[in-house]
C-alpha positions as CSV (number, residue, x, y, z in Angstrom):
1,M,1.1,1.0,-35.2
2,R,-1.6,-1.4,-36.3
3,H,-2.6,-4.6,-34.6
4,S,-4.0,-7.3,-36.8
5,S,-6.4,-10.0,-35.6
6,S,-4.7,-12.5,-37.8
7,G,-1.9,-12.8,-35.2
8,S,-4.3,-13.5,-32.3
9,G,-3.0,-17.0,-31.8
10,P,0.6,-16.0,-31.1
11,V,-0.6,-13.0,-29.1
12,D,-2.8,-15.2,-26.9
13,S,0.2,-17.5,-26.4
14,L,2.4,-14.6,-25.5
15,G,-0.3,-13.3,-23.1
16,R,-0.1,-16.6,-21.2
17,L,3.6,-17.3,-21.3
18,L,4.9,-13.8,-20.4
19,P,3.0,-13.4,-17.1
20,L,3.7,-17.0,-16.1
21,A,7.5,-16.7,-16.8
22,N,7.4,-13.3,-15.1
23,L,5.9,-14.8,-11.9
24,I,8.4,-17.6,-11.8
25,S,11.4,-15.3,-12.5
26,F,10.4,-12.7,-10.0
27,F,9.7,-15.3,-7.4
28,A,13.2,-16.7,-7.8
29,I,14.7,-13.2,-7.6
30,A,12.6,-12.5,-4.4
31,L,14.1,-15.7,-2.8
32,V,17.6,-14.6,-3.5
33,E,17.2,-10.9,-2.7
34,F,16.1,-12.0,0.8
35,A,18.5,-14.8,1.3
36,I,21.8,-13.1,0.3
37,P,21.8,-10.3,2.9
38,F,20.3,-12.7,5.5
39,I,23.1,-15.3,5.0
40,T,25.8,-12.6,4.8
41,V,24.8,-11.3,8.2
42,S,23.8,-14.5,10.0
43,K,26.4,-16.9,8.6
44,M,29.3,-14.6,7.9
45,Q,28.8,-11.9,10.5
46,A,29.1,-9.2,7.9
47,G,28.6,-5.6,8.8
48,A,26.6,-2.7,7.3
49,V,29.5,-1.8,4.9
50,V,29.3,-5.3,3.3
51,I,25.5,-5.1,3.0
52,A,25.9,-1.7,1.4
53,I,28.4,-3.0,-1.1
54,L,26.1,-5.8,-2.1
55,G,23.3,-3.3,-2.6
56,V,25.5,-1.2,-4.8
57,C,26.4,-4.3,-6.9
58,R,22.6,-5.0,-7.3
59,F,21.8,-1.5,-8.6
60,L,24.8,0.3,-10.0
61,P,25.3,-2.0,-13.0
62,Q,21.7,-1.2,-14.1
63,V,22.8,2.4,-14.3
64,L,26.2,1.9,-15.9
65,F,25.0,-0.6,-18.5
66,A,21.6,1.0,-19.3
67,G,22.9,2.4,-22.7
68,T,24.3,-1.0,-23.6
69,A,21.1,-2.7,-22.7
70,A,19.0,-0.3,-24.8
71,D,21.3,-0.8,-27.8
72,F,21.1,-4.6,-27.3
73,V,17.3,-4.6,-27.1
74,G,17.1,-2.4,-30.1
75,R,19.4,-4.6,-32.3
76,V,18.3,-8.2,-31.6
77,D,15.0,-10.0,-31.3
78,Q,13.2,-9.8,-27.9
79,R,13.1,-13.6,-27.4
80,T,17.0,-13.6,-27.5
81,V,16.9,-10.6,-25.0
82,M,14.6,-12.4,-22.6
83,L,16.5,-15.7,-22.8
84,T,19.8,-13.8,-22.2
85,S,18.3,-12.2,-19.2
86,E,17.1,-15.5,-17.7
87,A,20.5,-17.1,-18.5
88,L,22.2,-14.4,-16.4
89,S,19.8,-15.1,-13.6
90,V,20.6,-18.8,-13.7
91,V,24.3,-17.9,-13.5
92,A,23.6,-15.5,-10.6
93,F,21.7,-18.1,-8.6
94,A,24.2,-20.9,-9.3
95,L,27.0,-18.6,-8.1
96,A,25.1,-17.9,-4.9
97,A,24.5,-21.6,-4.4
98,V,28.3,-22.4,-4.2
99,A,29.4,-19.2,-2.4
100,L,29.6,-20.7,1.1
101,A,31.9,-23.4,-0.1
102,A,34.6,-20.8,-0.1
103,R,36.1,-18.7,2.7
104,P,33.9,-15.8,3.9
105,V,36.0,-13.2,2.1
106,V,35.7,-15.1,-1.2
107,A,32.0,-15.8,-0.6
108,V,31.4,-12.0,-0.3
109,F,33.0,-11.5,-3.7
110,V,30.9,-14.4,-5.1
111,F,27.8,-12.8,-3.8
112,M,28.9,-9.5,-5.4
113,G,29.3,-11.3,-8.8
114,S,25.9,-12.9,-8.3
115,N,24.2,-9.5,-7.7
116,I,26.0,-7.9,-10.7
117,A,24.7,-10.7,-13.0
118,L,21.2,-10.3,-11.5
119,A,21.4,-6.5,-12.1
120,L,22.2,-7.0,-15.8
121,A,19.3,-9.5,-16.1
122,S,16.9,-7.0,-14.5
123,V,17.7,-4.1,-16.8
124,L,17.4,-6.4,-19.9
125,T,14.0,-7.7,-18.7
126,A,12.7,-4.3,-17.8
127,V,13.5,-2.7,-21.2
128,S,12.5,-5.7,-23.2
129,I,9.0,-5.9,-21.7
130,Q,8.4,-2.3,-22.6
131,V,9.2,-3.3,-26.2
132,I,7.3,-6.6,-26.3
133,V,3.9,-5.5,-24.9
134,P,3.3,-2.4,-27.1
135,A,4.6,-4.3,-30.2
136,K,2.2,-7.3,-29.9
137,F,-0.9,-6.1,-28.1
138,S,-3.7,-3.7,-28.9
139,P,-4.1,-0.7,-26.5
140,D,-6.7,-2.6,-24.5
141,G,-4.6,-5.7,-24.5
142,R,-1.6,-3.8,-23.4
143,H,-3.4,-2.5,-20.3
144,R,-4.5,-6.1,-19.4
145,I,-1.1,-7.6,-19.8
146,F,0.6,-4.8,-17.8
147,S,-1.9,-5.5,-15.1
148,R,-1.1,-9.2,-15.1
149,L,2.6,-8.5,-15.1
150,G,2.2,-6.1,-12.1
151,T,0.1,-8.6,-10.3
152,T,2.6,-11.5,-10.7
153,E,5.5,-9.3,-9.6
154,S,3.7,-8.1,-6.5
155,T,2.6,-11.7,-5.7
156,A,6.2,-12.8,-6.0
157,D,7.4,-10.0,-3.8
158,M,4.8,-10.9,-1.2
159,I,5.5,-14.7,-0.9
160,G,9.2,-14.8,-1.9
161,P,10.8,-13.7,1.4
162,T,8.6,-16.1,3.5
163,V,9.4,-19.0,1.3
164,A,13.1,-18.1,1.3
165,G,13.1,-18.0,5.1
166,V,11.4,-21.4,5.3
167,G,13.8,-22.8,2.6
168,L,16.9,-21.7,4.4
169,A,15.7,-23.3,7.6
170,W,14.5,-26.6,6.0
171,I,16.7,-27.4,3.0
172,G,19.7,-25.2,3.6
173,V,21.5,-22.4,1.8
174,S,22.8,-24.1,-1.3
175,A,19.6,-25.9,-1.9
176,T,17.6,-22.7,-1.6
177,F,19.8,-20.9,-4.1
178,G,19.8,-24.0,-6.3
179,S,16.0,-24.0,-6.3
180,A,16.1,-20.4,-7.5
181,A,18.4,-21.4,-10.4
182,V,16.0,-24.2,-11.4
183,L,13.1,-21.8,-11.3
184,A,15.0,-19.4,-13.6
185,A,15.7,-22.2,-15.9
186,V,12.0,-23.0,-16.0
187,A,11.2,-19.4,-16.9
188,M,13.9,-19.5,-19.6
189,F,12.2,-22.6,-21.1
190,L,8.8,-20.8,-21.1
191,L,10.3,-17.7,-22.7
192,S,11.8,-19.8,-25.5
193,G,8.2,-20.1,-26.8
194,I,7.6,-16.3,-27.3
195,P,7.9,-14.9,-30.8
196,K,11.0,-13.2,-32.2
197,I,10.0,-9.5,-32.0
198,M,12.2,-6.8,-33.5
199,V,12.1,-3.1,-32.7
200,S,10.4,-1.2,-35.4
201,K,12.6,1.4,-37.1
202,K,9.6,3.3,-38.5
203,S,9.1,6.8,-37.1
204,G,6.0,7.5,-35.1
205,A,3.8,10.6,-35.0
206,D,5.6,12.5,-32.3
207,P,8.5,14.8,-33.2
208,V,11.1,13.0,-31.2
209,S,10.7,9.7,-33.0
210,D,11.0,11.5,-36.4
211,R,14.8,11.6,-35.8
212,P,17.0,8.6,-36.7
213,P,16.7,6.1,-33.8
214,R,19.8,6.4,-31.5
215,Q,19.6,3.8,-28.8
216,S,21.5,5.9,-26.3
217,L,21.0,7.2,-22.8
218,R,21.0,10.8,-23.9
219,H,18.4,10.1,-26.6
220,G,16.3,8.2,-24.1
221,L,16.4,11.1,-21.6
222,Q,15.3,13.5,-24.4
223,V,12.3,11.2,-25.2
224,N,11.2,11.1,-21.5
225,F,11.4,14.9,-21.1
226,T,10.2,16.2,-24.5
227,Q,6.5,15.5,-24.2
228,P,4.9,17.4,-21.2
229,V,3.0,14.4,-19.9
230,L,6.0,12.1,-20.0
231,A,8.2,14.7,-18.3
232,R,5.8,15.2,-15.4
233,L,5.3,11.4,-14.9
234,T,9.0,10.9,-15.0
235,I,9.6,13.6,-12.3
236,W,6.8,12.0,-10.3
237,A,8.3,8.6,-10.5
238,V,11.8,9.8,-9.5
239,A,10.4,11.8,-6.5
240,Y,8.4,8.8,-5.4
241,N,11.3,6.4,-5.5
242,L,13.7,8.9,-3.9
243,G,11.3,9.7,-1.1
244,Q,10.7,6.1,-0.3
245,C,14.4,5.4,0.0
246,V,15.0,8.5,2.1
247,I,12.5,7.1,4.6
248,A,13.6,3.5,4.4
249,P,16.8,3.7,6.6
250,V,15.0,5.4,9.5
251,L,11.5,3.9,9.4
252,L,12.1,0.7,11.3
253,I,14.3,2.5,13.9
254,A,11.6,5.1,14.4
255,M,8.8,2.5,14.7
256,I,10.8,0.5,17.2
257,H,11.6,3.5,19.4
258,A,8.4,5.5,19.0
259,M,5.9,2.7,18.7
260,H,7.7,-0.3,20.3
261,V,7.2,-2.4,17.1
262,G,9.4,-5.4,16.8
263,S,11.0,-6.6,13.5
264,G,8.5,-9.5,13.3
265,A,5.5,-7.2,13.6
266,F,7.1,-4.7,11.2
267,G,7.5,-7.5,8.7
268,T,3.9,-8.6,9.1
269,I,2.7,-5.0,8.5
270,R,4.8,-4.8,5.3
271,T,3.5,-8.3,4.1
272,I,-0.1,-7.3,4.7
273,S,0.4,-4.0,2.8
274,V,1.9,-5.8,-0.2
275,V,-1.4,-7.7,-0.5
276,F,-2.9,-4.3,-1.5
277,A,-0.3,-4.1,-4.3
278,V,-1.6,-7.3,-5.7
279,V,-5.1,-6.1,-5.5
280,G,-4.2,-2.8,-7.0
281,S,-2.4,-4.3,-10.0
282,F,-5.3,-6.7,-10.6
283,A,-7.9,-4.0,-10.2
284,A,-6.1,-1.8,-12.8
285,G,-6.7,-4.4,-15.4
286,K,-10.4,-4.3,-14.7
287,L,-10.8,-0.5,-15.1
288,P,-13.3,0.3,-17.8
289,P,-11.8,2.2,-20.8
290,S,-13.6,5.4,-19.7
291,L,-11.4,5.4,-16.5
292,R,-8.1,4.7,-18.2
293,N,-7.0,8.3,-18.6
294,G,-4.8,11.0,-17.1
295,N,-7.3,11.8,-14.4
296,S,-7.0,8.3,-13.0
297,I,-3.2,8.7,-13.0
298,S,-3.6,11.9,-11.1
299,W,-5.8,10.4,-8.4
300,F,-3.8,7.2,-7.9
301,G,-0.4,8.8,-8.4
302,F,-1.1,11.4,-5.8
303,G,-2.5,8.7,-3.4
304,A,0.7,6.7,-3.8
305,I,3.2,9.5,-3.2
306,G,1.1,11.3,-0.6
307,S,0.6,8.2,1.5
308,Y,4.0,8.7,3.1
309,F,2.8,11.8,4.8
310,L,0.2,9.7,6.5
311,V,3.0,7.3,7.5
312,G,5.0,10.2,8.9
313,V,2.0,11.5,10.9
314,G,1.4,7.9,12.3
315,V,5.0,7.6,13.4
316,L,4.9,11.0,15.0
317,V,1.7,10.2,16.9
318,G,3.3,7.0,18.2
319,N,0.4,5.1,19.8
320,I,-2.0,2.5,18.5
321,F,-3.8,5.1,16.5
322,G,-0.5,6.1,15.0
323,L,0.2,2.4,14.1
324,A,-3.2,2.3,12.4
325,L,-2.2,5.4,10.4
326,V,1.1,3.8,9.4
327,L,-0.6,0.6,8.2
328,T,-3.2,2.6,6.3
329,G,-0.4,4.6,4.7
330,F,1.4,1.5,3.6
331,A,-1.8,-0.1,2.2
332,L,-2.7,3.1,0.4
333,D,0.7,3.3,-1.1
334,E,0.7,-0.3,-2.3
335,F,-2.8,-0.2,-3.8
336,C,-2.4,3.2,-5.5
337,S,1.1,2.4,-6.8
338,G,-0.2,-0.9,-8.2
339,M,-2.9,0.9,-10.0
340,V,-0.8,3.8,-11.3
341,L,2.1,1.7,-12.5
342,V,-0.2,-0.1,-14.9
343,L,-1.8,3.2,-16.0
344,I,1.6,4.8,-16.6
345,Q,2.9,1.8,-18.5
346,S,-0.1,1.9,-20.8
347,M,0.3,5.7,-21.3
348,R,4.0,5.4,-22.1
349,A,3.2,2.6,-24.6
350,I,1.1,5.0,-26.5
351,A,3.2,8.1,-26.1
352,I,6.5,6.6,-27.1
353,S,7.2,5.3,-30.6
354,D,8.5,1.8,-31.2
355,A,11.9,3.0,-32.5
356,D,12.4,5.2,-29.4
357,R,11.1,2.7,-26.8
358,P,14.3,0.8,-25.9
359,A,16.3,4.0,-25.2
360,A,13.3,5.7,-23.4
361,A,12.6,2.6,-21.2
362,S,16.3,2.3,-20.4
363,A,16.7,6.0,-19.5
364,Y,13.5,5.9,-17.4
365,R,14.9,3.0,-15.5
366,V,18.3,4.7,-15.0
367,L,16.6,7.7,-13.4
368,N,14.5,5.6,-11.0
369,V,17.2,3.1,-10.1
370,S,19.6,6.0,-9.4
371,A,17.1,7.4,-7.0
372,V,17.4,4.3,-4.8
373,P,21.0,4.6,-3.6
374,A,20.7,8.4,-3.6
375,G,17.7,8.1,-1.3
376,Y,19.4,5.7,1.1
377,I,22.4,8.0,1.4
378,I,20.3,11.1,2.1
379,G,18.1,9.2,4.5
380,G,21.1,7.7,6.4
381,L,22.8,11.1,6.7
382,A,19.5,12.8,7.8
383,G,18.9,10.1,10.4
384,T,22.3,10.8,12.0
385,L,21.7,14.6,12.1
386,F,18.0,14.8,12.9
387,Q,15.3,13.0,14.8
388,D,14.0,9.9,12.9
389,R,10.4,10.8,13.2
390,M,10.9,14.3,11.9
391,V,12.9,12.9,8.9
392,I,10.0,10.7,8.0
393,L,7.4,13.4,8.5
394,L,9.2,16.1,6.5
395,T,10.1,13.7,3.7
396,G,6.4,12.6,3.5
397,L,5.4,16.3,3.4
398,T,7.9,16.9,0.6
399,M,6.6,13.9,-1.3
400,L,3.0,15.2,-0.9
401,M,4.0,18.5,-2.4
402,C,5.9,16.8,-5.3
403,G,2.8,14.8,-5.9
404,L,1.0,17.9,-7.1
405,I,2.8,17.6,-10.4
406,V,0.4,14.8,-11.4
407,W,-2.5,17.3,-11.0
408,T,-1.2,19.5,-13.8
409,R,-3.3,19.9,-16.9
410,A,-0.8,17.9,-19.1
411,V,-1.4,14.8,-16.9
412,R,-5.1,15.2,-16.1
413,T,-6.2,15.7,-19.7
414,A,-4.1,12.9,-21.2
415,V,-6.1,10.2,-22.9
416,F,-5.2,6.6,-23.7
417,E,-5.9,6.8,-27.4
418,E,-4.0,6.3,-30.6
419,E,-4.7,5.9,-34.3
420,T,-4.9,2.2,-34.4
421,S,-7.3,-0.6,-35.0
422,A,-7.8,-2.8,-32.0
423,L,-7.6,-6.6,-31.9
C-alpha cells in the first residue's frame, strides 16, 4: 500500500478529527458505563444477577454480531460506519435518559436495550478504526495516530467515572444520560467530516490475503493465527484479558479483608494507576523508529501481563508494603499496556492486508471480548472455592508464565517495515 503526499490535507484533517471525536465518544461511554450499574443498584435496589445481565448485554452482542460488523465495514465506506456507530450511541444514551420514567422492571429492560445498542456501536467503531488508520496514514503516521487514540481513550476512562458521579449528584440521572447523548451527537458531527474510505480489495503480500476476501469470523480467525507473530500476539492478548477478569471479582474483596482498604481508597488507587495508561499511550507515540519493533513489544507486553503477579504478591503480603506493591503493579500494567497496545496496533496494520483487515479486526475483538465474561465466571467460581489472595497470586503467576510467549523469536525479531513510501 502506497501513501501519497498529495493527500496530506485530508490526512491532516483526519488526524485531528478522529482523536477528538474518539475522546468525546469514549468520555460519553465512560459516563454511562459508570452510571447505569450505579443507578441500577442505588435507585432500583437491583442485585448481582441484574448487574450480571446488564454486563452480558454490554459484551455478548459484540461477539454475536462480529461477523455482521466485519461484513458491514468491508462493504460500505468508513464514514458511514462511524456515523452509524455514533448514531447507535445516541440511541443508547437517549434510552438510558428516559429509563427511570418507567417502573423498575421496565427500566431494567430499557437499560438492557441501551447496553445492546452501545455494544453494537463499540464493535463497529473498533473494527472501522483498524481499517481507517492503515488506509490513510503512512507507517510512521499510523503509530502516532494510534498513540493519540490510546491517549484519548485512557483519558476518557480516567475522568469519566468522576464526572459521572458529580453529574448524578448535581444535575440528576436523566440530565447526565442526556448530556452523554449530546456528546455522542457532537462526535457524530465531527465524524461527518472524515473522508469516505472503502476497504481495498487488492491482495497484499502475505499468503492469507491472496485468497478472495471473505468478511467472516472464520476467515478473520485464520488471518490472526496464520502468521507466527500475529498468532503469538493474539494468544498474549487473550491471556492478558482473561487473567485480568479472573482477578477482578476477588481483588476488591481481598484488599478489603487483607489490607483494610475501603472502596474509596481502592477507587483512588485505580484512578492514579490509569494516569500511567495515559502516559504510556502518549510515550508510545514518541518512541523513535529504532525502538518500534518486536523487541519493544516483548518488553512492554511482558511488563503488562507480568504486573499482576506483583499485585498478587502485594495482596498476599497484606501490609503497607503490600499496598505499595499493588499500586506499583497497577501502574506498571497501565503504563506497559498503554505502550504495547499502540505497538501491537502498528504491527497488525503492517502484517494484515487491507482486504483482510475488517474480518481480522472483528475476530481479534471477538476473542478478547469473549475472554471478559469467561474470566469473570472463572474468577467468581474460584473465589467461592479458594482463598481470594491465593486466586490472585496463582492467576498472576499463570499470567507471568503466559507472558513468556512474547519472548519467542517470532515476536522479538518482528520489524515495523513494509514496502511503501512514507508521507
